[in-house]
C-alpha positions as CSV (number, residue, x, y, z in Angstrom):
1,X,-8.1,6.9,-41.1
2,X,-6.5,7.4,-37.9
3,X,-6.7,4.7,-35.2
4,X,-7.2,5.1,-31.4
5,X,-3.7,3.7,-30.8
6,X,-2.1,6.4,-33.0
7,X,-3.1,9.1,-30.8
8,X,-1.3,9.4,-27.2
9,X,-3.6,9.5,-24.2
10,X,-2.4,12.1,-22.0
11,X,-4.3,11.1,-19.2
12,X,-3.1,7.4,-19.2
13,X,-1.0,6.8,-16.0
14,X,1.0,4.0,-14.9
15,X,-1.1,1.8,-12.6
16,X,0.1,2.0,-8.8
17,X,0.1,-1.9,-8.6
18,X,3.1,-2.1,-10.9
19,X,6.7,-2.3,-10.0
20,X,9.3,-0.4,-11.9
21,X,9.8,-3.4,-14.2
22,X,6.1,-3.7,-15.0
23,X,5.3,-6.7,-13.0
24,X,2.6,-6.3,-10.3
25,X,3.4,-6.1,-6.7
26,X,2.1,-9.1,-4.9
27,X,-0.1,-8.5,-1.8
28,X,-1.3,-10.8,1.0
29,X,-4.7,-9.6,2.7
30,X,-5.2,-10.9,6.3
31,X,-8.7,-9.8,7.8
32,X,-11.5,-11.8,9.3
33,X,-14.0,-9.6,7.8
34,X,-15.0,-11.0,4.2
35,X,-16.4,-7.6,3.2
36,X,-13.2,-5.7,4.4
37,X,-10.8,-8.3,2.6
38,X,-13.1,-8.3,-0.7
39,X,-13.1,-4.5,-0.5
40,X,-9.1,-4.3,-0.2
41,X,-8.6,-6.8,-3.0
42,X,-11.0,-5.0,-5.4
43,X,-9.2,-1.3,-4.6
44,X,-5.9,-3.1,-5.1
45,X,-6.6,-5.3,-8.2
46,X,-8.2,-2.3,-9.9
47,X,-4.5,-0.8,-9.8
48,X,-2.7,-3.7,-11.1
49,X,-1.7,-5.2,-7.8
50,X,-1.7,-9.1,-7.7
51,X,-3.6,-10.3,-4.4
52,X,-1.5,-13.5,-3.9
53,X,-3.6,-14.6,-1.1
54,X,-5.6,-14.0,1.8
55,X,-6.3,-15.3,5.4
56,X,-9.1,-14.7,8.0
57,X,-6.9,-14.9,11.1
58,X,-3.4,-14.3,12.4
59,X,-2.3,-17.8,12.5
60,X,-3.5,-18.5,8.9
61,X,-1.7,-15.3,7.9
62,X,1.4,-16.4,9.1
63,X,1.2,-19.7,7.4
64,X,0.1,-18.2,4.0
65,X,2.9,-15.5,4.5
66,X,5.4,-18.4,5.0
67,X,3.9,-20.5,2.0
68,X,4.4,-17.5,-0.3
69,X,7.6,-16.0,0.9
70,X,9.7,-14.5,-0.6
71,X,7.3,-13.8,-3.6
72,X,5.3,-11.4,-1.3
73,X,5.8,-7.5,-1.5
74,X,3.0,-6.6,1.1
75,X,0.9,-7.8,3.8
76,X,-2.4,-5.8,5.0
77,X,-3.0,-7.0,8.4
78,X,-6.4,-6.5,10.2
79,X,-5.7,-5.8,13.9
80,X,-8.6,-7.5,15.7
81,X,-9.3,-11.0,14.6
82,X,-10.1,-14.5,16.2
83,X,-7.4,-16.9,16.9
84,X,-4.4,-14.5,17.0
85,X,-4.5,-10.8,16.6
86,X,-2.9,-8.5,13.9
87,X,0.0,-7.4,16.5
88,X,1.0,-10.9,17.5
89,X,0.7,-12.2,13.9
90,X,2.7,-8.9,12.6
91,X,5.6,-9.9,15.2
92,X,5.7,-13.6,14.1
93,X,6.0,-12.6,10.5
94,X,8.6,-10.0,11.4
95,X,10.5,-12.6,13.3
96,X,10.4,-14.9,10.3
97,X,11.4,-12.2,7.8
98,X,12.7,-8.9,9.3
99,X,12.2,-7.3,5.9
100,X,8.3,-8.0,5.5
101,X,6.2,-5.0,4.8
102,X,3.0,-5.1,6.8
103,X,0.4,-2.3,6.9
104,X,-2.1,-2.7,9.8
105,X,-5.7,-2.1,8.9
106,X,-7.6,-0.9,12.0
107,X,-10.9,0.7,13.0
108,X,-11.3,4.1,14.6
109,X,-10.5,4.3,18.2
110,X,-7.3,1.7,18.0
111,X,-4.6,4.6,17.8
112,X,-2.8,2.7,21.0
113,X,-2.5,-0.4,19.4
114,X,-1.9,1.0,15.9
115,X,1.0,3.0,17.7
116,X,2.2,-0.4,19.3
117,X,2.3,-1.8,15.7
118,X,4.4,0.9,14.4
119,X,7.0,0.4,17.0
120,X,7.1,-3.2,16.5
121,X,7.7,-2.8,12.8
122,X,4.6,-2.3,10.9
123,X,5.4,0.4,8.0
124,X,2.1,2.2,8.3
125,X,-1.8,1.7,9.0
126,X,-4.9,2.0,6.9
127,X,-8.3,3.2,8.8
128,X,-11.5,1.8,8.3
129,X,-14.0,2.5,6.8
130,X,-11.7,1.9,3.6
131,X,-11.0,5.0,1.5
132,X,-10.0,4.0,-2.0
133,X,-7.6,7.1,-2.5
134,X,-6.1,7.0,1.0
135,X,-5.4,3.1,0.8
136,X,-3.7,3.5,-2.5
137,X,-1.7,6.8,-1.3
138,X,-0.6,4.9,1.7
139,X,0.4,1.8,0.1
140,X,2.1,3.6,-2.5
141,X,4.1,5.9,-0.3
142,X,5.5,2.7,1.7
143,X,6.5,0.7,-1.8
144,X,8.3,3.8,-3.1
145,X,10.8,3.9,0.0
C-alpha cells in the first residue's frame, strides 16, 4: 500500500515566513488597533512567521524593539497611534539600529506621511484595509533584498 508520504505534493510551496535556513522570520507588530494587530499576526503566522512581540503605541514599540534586538527581522509600524506616532517611532528605531527593517501600515489618504516615512528609512508600506496577498507580497519582497 502506498502511503501519502510516498507521493510528492507538487503544489507544496515553502512558507513565506521561513528564512533560507528554515528558521522563521521574527516580526514585531506595532499598532494601536487590536483588530489590525491580530489580523496582521494571523496573516503572518499562517505563513510560518514568528510574531515575536507586539506593542500598541510608538513608545512601547521602541522599547519592545530594543528588548528583542538583535533577534527581530521586521517591524510593522502603524502611522497613527497614541503617545508617539509611527513616523517618530520609525526614526527612533533607526537611530538605535540603522539596519532595522520597518514596514509602515497606513490608512488610505496618508500618502504624504507614507512618503516621509520612506524618505526617513522605512522599507515599504502596507495599506489598510489589509489584503492578505498584498501584505505577504510586500513583506516577502523586502526580506528577499
